[in-house]
N, C-alpha and C positions, 0 to 999 in steps of 0.2 A: 716224128722225126726225119731229114733228111740226110740225102747220102754221103757217106763218109768221105766219100774222096774231097767234096766240098766245105769239109766242119775243119776247126784249128783245134786241135785238143790242145794246145799248148804243154806243159807238164807230161801231160799222160802221153803223149803221143809215141814218147821211148818206149810204153810198156806193152805196145800193139805186138800180137805174137804168141807163137809160145814157147814155152820158157823148161828148161829140163838141170836140176841140179841133184849130186849125192854126197854135198860135202853137209847137211845139215844134222845139227843136234837140236835135241829136245829134251830139256830140263824139266820135270814133272816132278809134282808132288807125288808121295807114296805112303801109304799108315809107316808111322815111325823113321823116316826118312827120304831119299829122294831117288826118281826111277832117272836115268838117263838113256836117252834112245837116241841112235844114230839111226836118219833116216834118207832117203829120196824121195825127190817129186816132180812134180808135173803141173806147172802152173798154164793156164791157157785165155789171155787177153781177147775178148773181141770189141770192136769199135761199134757203136750202135747208134749213133748219131746225138744231136741236141735234143733238148725238151724246154716247153716256157712252163714257168711258175708263175699263174695269177698273171698274165699277160706284162710282167716284170722280168723275173729273172731268167735267165737263160744258163742253161746248164749243160756240157758236153758230159757223153757217159758211155764208160767201157766195162761190160760184164766179163766177170775173169770165175772161172773154176780152178779151184787147188785142189789134188790128190797126194796125198803123203802116205808114204809105206814106209814102214820101218826096214832097215836091214837085218836083222835078226831072222825074222820070218815072212819076209814078203806082204804082211798083211796090209789092209789099206788102215790107218787109225788116226786119219782127219781129212775128211774132207768138208770143204769150204768153197761157199758160192756169193755171189756180192757183187758189187759196182763202186769204182774208182770216179766221182765226176770232178771235174773242172771249172767252178763260177768264176772265171773272168772279170768281170765286172769288180768283183769285192774280193777278187785275188784268193782265193780260197778253194782247198783241197778236201773233198768228203770223201770217207771210205764206208761203205756200207757191208755188212756181212753176218753169213749166219751159218751157221754150224748146227747139225743135225745131234744135240746135247742140251736143246731149248733153250738157246741164247743166241741174241742179234745186236750187235752194236751198231751206233750212228756214228762215228769219229772223225775230226776233222782239224782242218789248221789251216794256220796262211803259209802261203806258199811265197816265200822271198826271192830265189830265185840263187836258191845256195846250192854251190858244189861241190864233190870232195876234190881232194887235190889230182885227180886224174881227167879231172872236166865233168864229171857225169854229175844226173840232176839229182838233188834231195828230195825227196820228198816224206814229211813227218805229220802223222794223224794220231789225236790221243780221244781218250774217252772217260768218263768217269760215273758211276753209281750214281753222284752226287752234283754232277755238272747240270748245272742249265741249261747248256747248248747241244753238248755230245753226250748220248746216254747209252747205256746198257739196260738192255731189257732180258729178264730171267726168268724161268718158269719156277712154281714155287718148290719144286723139290729141289731144284737149281738155287734159290733163293735161301732154303733152310739147308742145304748139307755141301754147296759149293760157290757159295757167290762169289762171282766177279766184282770184283770194288772198282781196278780201274785195268786200263788197254791204250799201249802206248806201241805204235809200229811205224819203223823208221826203212824206207827203202833208195837205195842208191844204184841208179840206173844211168846206161849208157853204153855208146861203141860194143853193143853185142852182151854186157853184163851187166846182171842184177843181184845185188845183194840184197839182204834183210836182216832187220831184228825186230823179233815183238816182245813184249812183254805184257803181262796179264795178272794182276795181282789179285790172286784167290783166297779167300778164307774159307779153309779145310781142314778137317783132320786139329780143329782147336787152336789154328795159328795161320797166321795173313802169309802168301809162300809168293815168290815170284815165278812163273811159270814162265819160259824163255824158250824163245826157237829163233834158230839162226840155219842160212844159210846162202849159198852163193851157186846161179844157176846161169847158165849160156843159153843164148835165143839159138832155137833151132832152125 
């Protein structure tokens, strides 16, 4: 890995830094209904440089850690870590993540240069249980009791503001449920 000052992080460059937001809403399944959790969080993105795979592929990578707390009791209910990566040659964004529920995701998508109406960069990735390229891995317990079937994540970032929406389709309590999270954060 090289010095991050010399690295071109492409569309990921706007992510680097610490972000804080208190407008989060988590809509999750619970037995017989829906749980609605307002939350606040901190996400820290750290530039780590580039890596070369098989002497062909060059990825630039940013490590992140996301800590989410319920507003109702100030307890952490989501702790996530992973990487955002950029393959400039192929125009691909990659997002790998792990949560301490024995679930890992490797999501990806093409970066098209799409921007929001206020000029911010839009990053979109997805993964699926049956996707040949972008996969979801989970423990036997989760496969049996709360199988994650599909994952979609969109970040819109720029001008000191980051907003995201994330949808995870989960087979739980005898039905498929769209578990959603969204928030708006400001750069610190």
